[in-house]
C-alpha positions in Angstrom: -45.2 23.2 -42.2 -47.5 20.4 -43.2 -45.2 19.5 -46.1 -42.1 19.4 -43.8 -43.8 17.1 -41.3 -45.2 14.9 -44.1 -41.7 14.7 -45.7 -40.2 13.6 -42.3 -43.0 11.1 -42.0 -42.0 9.5 -45.3 -38.5 9.0 -44.0 -39.6 7.8 -40.6 -42.1 5.3 -41.8 -39.6 3.8 -44.1 -41.7 3.1 -47.2 -43.1 5.1 -50.1 -46.2 7.0 -49.3 -46.9 7.9 -52.9 -50.6 7.7 -54.0 -51.8 4.3 -55.0 -54.4 3.4 -57.5 -57.8 3.2 -56.0 -58.8 -0.5 -55.3 -61.7 -1.8 -57.3 -64.5 -2.9 -55.0 -67.0 -3.9 -57.8 -69.8 -1.8 -56.3 -73.2 -2.2 -57.8 -73.9 0.9 -60.0 -77.6 0.3 -59.7 -77.3 1.3 -56.0 -74.9 4.1 -56.2 -75.1 5.4 -52.6 -75.9 2.5 -50.3 -74.0 -0.8 -49.9 -75.8 -4.0 -50.9 -75.8 -6.9 -48.5 -72.9 -8.5 -50.5 -70.9 -5.2 -50.5 -71.1 -5.1 -46.7 -68.9 -8.2 -46.9 -70.1 -9.7 -43.6 -72.6 -12.6 -44.2 -73.0 -13.0 -40.4 -74.5 -9.6 -39.9 -78.2 -9.6 -38.9 -78.8 -5.9 -39.8 -80.8 -5.2 -42.9 -79.0 -3.8 -45.9 -81.0 -0.6 -45.2 -84.4 0.4 -44.0 -86.8 2.8 -45.6 -89.5 5.1 -44.2 -87.6 6.6 -41.4 -87.8 10.0 -39.8 -84.3 11.3 -39.1 -83.7 14.5 -37.1 -80.1 15.8 -36.6 -79.4 17.1 -33.1 -76.6 19.6 -33.3 -74.5 20.1 -30.1 -75.0 18.4 -26.8 -77.6 20.5 -25.1 -80.3 19.7 -27.7 -79.4 16.0 -27.8 -79.3 15.6 -24.0 -82.6 17.5 -23.6 -84.3 15.2 -26.1 -82.8 12.2 -24.5 -84.0 13.2 -21.0 -87.5 13.5 -22.4 -87.6 10.1 -24.1 -86.0 8.4 -21.0 -88.6 10.0 -18.7 -91.3 8.5 -20.8 -89.9 4.9 -20.3 -91.6 2.7 -17.8 -93.2 -0.7 -17.4 -92.8 -3.1 -20.4 -90.4 -0.7 -22.1 -86.9 -1.6 -23.2 -83.9 0.8 -22.9 -80.6 -0.3 -24.5 -77.5 1.8 -24.6 -73.8 1.6 -25.5 -71.0 4.1 -24.7 -67.3 4.7 -24.9 -67.3 7.0 -22.0 -70.0 7.6 -19.3 -70.0 9.9 -16.4 -72.8 9.3 -13.9 -73.1 13.0 -12.9 -73.4 14.4 -16.4 -76.4 16.7 -16.5 -79.0 16.2 -19.3 -81.5 19.0 -18.9 -82.4 22.3 -17.2 -83.8 20.5 -14.2 -80.4 19.0 -13.4 -81.3 15.4 -14.2 -78.2 13.4 -14.5 -77.6 10.5 -16.9 -77.4 8.1 -13.9 -80.7 9.4 -12.6 -82.4 9.2 -16.0 -81.4 5.6 -16.7 -81.9 4.4 -13.1 -85.3 6.2 -13.0 -86.5 4.3 -16.1 -85.4 1.0 -14.4 -87.3 1.9 -11.2 -90.4 2.6 -13.2 -90.3 -0.9 -14.6 -88.3 -0.5 -17.9 -85.8 -3.1 -18.8 -82.5 -1.1 -18.9 -79.5 -2.8 -20.4 -76.1 -1.2 -21.1 -72.8 -2.1 -22.8 -70.1 0.2 -21.6 -66.5 -0.2 -22.8 -64.7 -1.4 -19.8 -62.0 1.2 -20.5 -58.6 1.4 -18.6 -57.8 2.9 -15.2 -57.9 6.6 -14.5 -54.1 6.5 -13.9 -53.8 5.9 -17.6 -56.0 8.8 -18.4 -59.2 6.7 -18.9 -62.4 6.3 -17.0 -62.8 2.7 -16.0 -63.7 3.5 -12.4 -66.5 5.9 -13.6 -68.0 3.2 -15.8 -68.1 0.8 -12.9 -69.8 3.5 -10.8 -72.4 4.1 -13.5 -73.0 0.4 -13.8 -73.5 0.1 -10.0 -76.0 2.9 -9.9 -78.1 1.5 -12.7 -77.9 -2.1 -11.4 -79.1 -1.0 -8.0 -82.2 0.4 -9.6 -83.0 -2.9 -11.4 -81.1 -2.5 -14.6 -78.0 -4.3 -15.9 -74.8 -2.9 -17.3 -71.9 -5.0 -18.7 -68.4 -3.7 -18.9 -67.4 -5.0 -22.3 -63.7 -5.5 -23.2 -63.9 -7.8 -26.3 -61.4 -5.6 -28.2 -58.0 -5.8 -29.8 -55.0 -4.7 -27.9 -55.1 -0.8 -27.6 -58.7 -1.1 -29.0 -62.0 0.1 -27.6 -65.8 -0.1 -28.1 -66.5 3.3 -29.5 -70.2 3.0 -30.4 -72.5 5.6 -28.8 -76.2 4.8 -29.3 -79.4 4.5 -27.4 -82.6 2.6 -28.3 -85.9 2.9 -26.5 -88.7 0.5 -27.5 -91.9 1.5 -25.9 -94.6 -1.1 -25.3 -97.4 1.1 -26.4 -98.6 2.4 -29.8 -99.0 6.1 -28.7 -95.3 6.5 -27.9 -93.1 6.0 -31.0 -89.9 4.0 -30.6 -86.7 6.0 -30.9 -83.0 5.5 -31.5 -80.1 7.9 -31.1 -76.9 7.4 -33.1 -73.8 9.6 -33.4 -70.7 10.9 -31.7 -72.0 12.2 -28.3 -71.0 10.2 -25.3 -73.0 10.3 -22.0 -70.1 12.2 -20.5 -68.8 15.5 -19.1 -68.1 18.5 -21.3 -70.6 17.3 -24.0 -73.6 19.6 -23.0 -72.6 22.7 -24.9 -74.8 25.0 -27.0 -74.3 26.5 -30.5 -72.7 29.5 -28.8 -70.0 27.2 -27.5 -69.3 28.7 -24.1 -68.6 25.1 -22.9 -70.3 22.7 -20.5 -70.0 23.9 -16.9 -69.5 20.3 -15.9 -66.1 20.0 -17.7 -63.6 17.2 -18.0 -59.8 17.6 -17.8 -58.6 19.0 -21.1 -55.6 20.7 -22.7 -55.3 24.3 -21.4 -55.7 25.9 -24.8 -59.4 25.1 -24.6 -59.9 26.9 -21.3 -61.6 25.8 -18.1 -64.9 24.9 -19.8 -63.9 23.5 -23.2 -66.2 24.5 -26.0 -67.5 21.3 -27.6 -69.1 20.8 -31.0 -70.9 17.5 -31.7 -73.8 15.9 -33.6 -76.3 13.0 -33.0 -79.3 11.9 -35.0 -82.7 10.8 -33.7 -84.3 8.0 -35.7 -87.9 6.9 -35.7 -89.3 4.2 -37.9 -88.0 0.7 -39.0 -84.4 1.7 -38.5 -84.9 1.7 -34.8 -85.1 -2.1 -34.9 -81.8 -2.2 -36.8 -80.0 -0.2 -34.2 -81.5 -2.6 -31.6 -80.1 -5.5 -33.5 -76.6 -4.1 -33.3 -77.0 -4.1 -29.5 -78.5 -7.6 -29.4 -75.6 -9.0 -31.5 -73.1 -7.8 -28.9 -75.2 -8.7 -25.9 -75.8 -12.3 -27.0 -72.1 -13.0 -27.8 -71.1 -16.0 -25.7 -67.7 -14.4 -25.1 -69.3 -11.4 -23.3 -67.8 -9.8 -21.2 -64.4 -11.5 -22.0 -62.5 -10.4 -18.9 -58.8 -11.1 -18.6 -57.5 -12.1 -15.2 -56.2 -8.6 -14.4 -59.6 -7.2 -15.3 -61.6 -9.6 -13.1 -60.3 -8.7 -9.7 -61.3 -5.0 -9.8 -64.7 -6.0 -11.2 -65.3 -8.7 -8.5 -65.1 -5.9 -5.9 -68.3 -4.5 -7.5 -70.7 -7.5 -7.1 -73.5 -5.8 -9.0 -71.5 -5.8 -12.2 -72.8 -8.6 -14.4 -70.4 -11.4 -15.5 -73.1 -13.4 -17.2 -75.6 -11.1 -18.7 -79.3 -12.1 -18.6 -81.0 -12.9 -21.9 -83.1 -10.2 -23.6 -86.7 -10.8 -24.4 -87.6 -11.6 -28.0 -87.2 -8.7 -30.3 -90.5 -6.9 -31.2 -91.4 -6.3 -34.8 -89.9 -3.2 -36.4 -91.7 0.1 -35.9 -94.0 1.2 -38.8 -92.8 3.8 -41.3 -92.5 7.3 -39.9 -90.7 9.4 -42.5 -88.9 9.6 -45.9 -85.4 8.5 -45.2 -83.5 5.4 -46.0 -81.1 4.6 -43.2 -78.1 2.2 -43.6 -76.2 1.2 -40.5 -72.5 1.1 -41.3 -70.1 -0.6 -38.8 -66.6 -1.4 -37.9 -65.5 -4.5 -36.1 -62.0 -5.9 -36.2 -61.0 -9.4 -37.0 -60.1 -10.9 -33.6 -59.8 -14.2 -31.7 -62.1 -15.3 -30.3 -64.1 -14.1 -33.3 -67.3 -12.0 -33.0 -70.2 -14.4 -34.0 -71.8 -11.4 -35.8 -68.5 -10.5 -37.6 -66.2 -13.5 -37.7 -63.9 -11.9 -40.2 -64.5 -8.4 -38.9 -66.6 -5.8 -40.6 -65.5 -2.7 -42.4 -68.8 -1.4 -43.9 -68.0 2.1 -42.7 -64.9 2.2 -44.8 -66.6 0.5 -47.7 -69.7 2.7 -47.5 -67.5 5.8 -47.7 -65.5 4.4 -50.6 -68.7 3.8 -52.5 -70.2 7.2 -51.8 -66.9 9.1 -52.4 -66.6 7.4 -55.7 -69.9 9.0 -56.6 -68.9 12.5 -55.5 -68.7 15.2 -58.1 -69.4 18.6 -56.4 -68.7 18.8 -52.7 -67.5 16.6 -49.9 -68.2 18.3 -46.5 -66.7 16.7 -43.4 -66.6 17.5 -39.7 -64.3 15.2 -37.7 -62.4 14.9 -34.5 -59.5 13.3 -36.3 -58.3 13.5 -39.9 -55.0 11.8 -39.6 -54.8 8.6 -41.6 -53.1 8.5 -45.0 -55.0 5.3 -45.8 -58.3 7.2 -45.3 -57.1 10.4 -47.1 -56.2 8.4 -50.2 -59.9 7.5 -50.7 -60.8 11.2 -50.9 -57.6 12.2 -52.8 -58.4 9.7 -55.5 -61.9 11.2 -56.0 -60.4 14.7 -56.1 -57.9 13.7 -58.7 -60.5 12.0 -60.9 -63.1 14.8 -60.7 -61.7 18.3 -61.4 -64.9 20.0 -60.3 -65.0 18.3 -56.8 -64.3 20.4 -53.8 -63.7 19.3 -50.2 -64.2 21.2 -46.9 -63.0 19.6 -43.6 -63.6 21.1 -40.1 -61.3 19.7 -37.4 -60.2 20.7 -33.9 -57.3 23.2 -33.6 -55.5 21.2 -30.9 -55.6 17.6 -29.9 -57.5 16.4 -26.8 -54.3 15.2 -25.1 -50.9 16.5 -24.3 -48.6 13.5 -24.2 -45.0 14.0 -25.3 -45.2 10.9 -27.5 -48.9 10.8 -28.6 -49.0 14.4 -29.8 -46.1 14.0 -32.3 -47.6 10.6 -33.4 -51.0 12.1 -34.1 -49.5 15.1 -35.8 -47.5 12.8 -38.0 -50.6 11.1 -39.3 -52.5 14.3 -39.5 -49.8 15.9 -41.6 -49.7 12.9 -43.9 -53.4 13.0 -44.5 -53.6 16.7 -45.1 -50.6 16.7 -47.4 -52.2 13.9 -49.4 -55.3 16.0 -49.9 -53.3 19.1 -50.7 -51.2 17.2 -53.3 -54.4 16.0 -54.9 -56.2 19.3 -55.3 -54.6 22.2 -53.4 -57.0 24.9 -54.6 -60.1 22.7 -54.0 -59.4 21.5 -50.5 -60.0 23.7 -47.4 -59.3 22.7 -43.9 -60.7 24.8 -41.0 -60.9 24.8 -37.2 -63.3 26.7 -35.0 -63.2 29.2 -32.2 -66.0 30.9 -30.2 -66.6 34.6 -30.1 -64.1 35.0 -27.2 -61.4 33.4 -29.4 -61.3 30.1 -27.5 -60.8 27.1 -29.8 -63.8 24.9 -30.1 -63.2 21.2 -29.8 -64.8 19.5 -32.9 -65.9 16.1 -31.7 -68.5 15.6 -34.5 -68.2 12.8 -37.0 -70.3 14.1 -39.9 -70.2 14.0 -43.7 -72.4 15.3 -46.5 -71.6 14.4 -50.1 -73.1 16.3 -53.1 -76.1 17.2 -50.8 -77.4 13.7 -51.4 -75.8 11.2 -48.9 -75.1 12.1 -45.3 -73.6 10.3 -42.3 -73.6 10.9 -38.6 -71.9 8.3 -36.4 -69.1 7.4 -33.9 -66.4 6.8 -36.4 -63.5 9.2 -37.1 -61.7 9.5 -40.4 -58.8 7.5 -39.4 -57.6 3.9 -39.8 -58.5 3.0 -36.2 -62.2 3.8 -36.7 -62.3 2.2 -40.1 -60.6 -1.1 -39.1 -59.8 -1.5 -35.5 -62.4 -0.3 -32.9 -66.1 -1.0 -32.8 -68.1 1.8 -34.5 -71.6 2.6 -35.7 -72.6 5.2 -38.2 -76.0 6.0 -39.8 -75.8 6.7 -43.5 -78.9 8.6 -44.6 -80.6 9.0 -48.0 -83.7 11.2 -47.9 -86.3 10.5 -50.6 -87.4 14.1 -50.5 -85.8 16.2 -53.2 -84.6 19.7 -52.5 -85.9 22.1 -55.2 -83.5 24.9 -54.5 -80.8 25.5 -57.2 -78.7 23.7 -58.0 -81.1 20.9 -57.9 -78.5 18.3 -59.0 -75.1 19.5 -57.7 -73.3 16.3 -58.8 -74.8 16.3 -62.3 -75.4 12.6 -62.2 -79.2 12.7 -61.8 -79.2 12.0 -58.1 -80.7 15.4 -57.1 -80.1 17.2 -53.9 -82.0 15.7 -50.9 -83.6 17.7 -48.1 -81.9 16.1 -45.1 -78.4 16.2 -46.5 -78.6 19.8 -47.7 -80.3 21.0 -44.6 -77.7 19.4 -42.4 -74.9 21.1 -44.3 -76.6 24.4 -44.2 -77.4 24.2 -40.4 -73.8 23.4 -39.6 -72.6 26.2 -41.8 -75.0 28.7 -40.3 -73.6 28.0 -36.9 -70.0 28.3 -38.0 -70.6 31.5 -40.0 -73.0 33.2 -37.5 -75.8 33.1 -40.0 -79.5 33.1 -39.2 -81.6 30.2 -40.7 -83.0 32.7 -43.3 -79.6 34.0 -44.3 -78.2 31.0 -46.2 -79.1 31.8 -49.8 -75.4 32.2 -50.9 -74.5 28.9 -49.2 -76.9 26.6 -51.1 -74.7 26.2 -54.2 -71.7 24.1 -53.3 -69.3 26.4 -55.3 -70.6 29.5 -53.5 -70.5 27.6 -50.2 -66.9 26.8 -50.7 -66.0 30.4 -51.5 -68.0 31.9 -48.6 -66.4 29.6 -46.1 -63.0 30.6 -47.3 -63.9 34.3 -47.3 -65.2 34.2 -43.7 -62.1 32.3 -42.5 -59.7 34.8 -44.3 -61.5 37.8 -42.8 -61.3 36.4 -39.3 -57.6 35.3 -39.7 -56.8 38.9 -41.0 -58.6 40.4 -38.0 -56.4 38.3 -35.6 -53.3 39.2 -37.6 -54.1 42.9 -37.3 -54.1 42.6 -33.5 -57.9 42.4 -33.4 -58.3 46.0 -34.5 -61.9 47.0 -35.1 -65.1 45.0 -35.0 -64.7 41.2 -35.0 -65.8 39.7 -38.4 -68.8 37.3 -38.1 -68.1 33.6 -38.0 -66.0 31.1 -36.1 -63.9 29.5 -38.9 -60.1 29.8 -38.9 -57.6 28.3 -41.4 -56.2 25.2 -39.9 -52.4 24.8 -39.5 -50.0 22.4 -37.8 -47.2 23.2 -35.4 -44.0 21.3 -35.7 -42.5 19.0 -33.1 -38.9 18.5 -31.9 -36.9 16.0 -33.9 -36.5 13.6 -30.9 -40.3 13.4 -30.7 -40.7 12.8 -34.4 -38.2 9.9 -34.2 -40.5 8.2 -31.7 -43.6 9.1 -33.5 -43.9 6.6 -36.3 -43.9 3.3 -34.3 -46.2 4.8 -31.7 -48.5 6.1 -34.5 -48.8 2.7 -36.1 -49.1 0.6 -32.9 -51.2 2.9 -30.6 -52.5 6.1 -32.2 -53.9 4.7 -35.4 -53.6 0.9 -35.5 -54.8 -1.3 -38.3 -57.4 -4.0 -37.6 -57.5 -5.5 -41.1 -56.4 -9.0 -42.0 -52.8 -8.9 -43.4 -54.0 -9.7 -46.9 -56.2 -6.6 -46.9 -53.5 -4.5 -45.6 -51.1 -5.5 -48.3 -53.8 -4.9 -51.0 -54.7 -1.5 -49.4 -58.3 -2.6 -49.3 -61.0 -2.2 -46.6 
């Protein structure tokens, strides 16, 4: 089925989709995993190439993240600084067992004297399936309490601000500063557990996911010097003279909410970076499109997410593990396919949602078109070494995979807001934390890639924790998952057993695990005919300058 859709895609797009040679980026081999300042290719960026001495803690699934966020916000008060960005925010979303909502947590910090500042994507009206009205409501509630939230729409046509991070700088030594970076919005449906029964406070969703859609997601908590770097990302956007860049048809609805800022107040001078707190290097990778008026902090745009992945994937020799909401761009798949072709021992595991998060007659065929192209490219590169899975809970309800995570050779790991598609790598604003732990993992194989990099504790532990959840394993029952080769085989065995159980009519005891082999359903021909232009223009647009597009570079 994937092959048939991909073949149709080649005809519809009207150009050859054959694999191209990998562009040469000239990456510095002395820094094999992290981009140098020059490799970021954005001299205007104020963020450091990377910071060392950070403590990084992955927070898997929304309940754990929201509980930790509620605790850190409750500690914020006089002389503290709370900064946040979001793609979607629902004021009533509950954070903890006490029923604290996101609006109450942020407004409470402002009432206690903290300086609370937010950058929400302005979004589009609810009639279009978006949440612009909810964002104005959240901005109103926080501003009434003494904070300030700007509805930011400095984006390309059909674009968005997709970053999801929070920074809390406490004005006292006994309370360590903290930043949260990842894929979890401050929104409904996100507060799910590892059992994936769903968030009781659900959002509208396709019926296949049930009344409370199961939701899998990941965020990381950072303490140490990297917190100041995340703060810098916020400050760059906040101090842009073009903020908030309202078009005339945006201005009238916002003028009806007088508490929404049109001219944001300046922030106080940035405090020195927090002291070292751990063993991790953290590199902030970003996407900003080239636009007019230009971003002062990225006048030619920034594609360090794409470039960071290109560099790390070039180093991959053993295993690329990915969890992603979307895996539907041929341009992105080619980066991985090239590595698979060049390295016969390299395997790749991808975990995606079973169904899309929308049900439009045009957008679904468009998304399936790109998805089929990407998966076919990976299949053509190394059919026996690529495995694509989706998830279900124990009741058989599909789990919506919203995470944006990667682990390469148990060395380099990322958690962020970007999806593995062209939109996230070139068009929307995104933020991802790439993490390189200095601690070596002594469990065999100690050097999965065979290049002397050695497995790192954080990357390996992140992969194993995610696998333990998906395979119904306890933390102590992961011995056969440490070796990437065994991991690949065990994931496949679990998925095959669960697929066979379903095929038998669910006879007997359900096998452990939640993995299912991922497949694509076809679409009627009339929908496919409309898919290609919608895919290129709306679903997965390209934010690169034309010269980069022609050269197939990021």
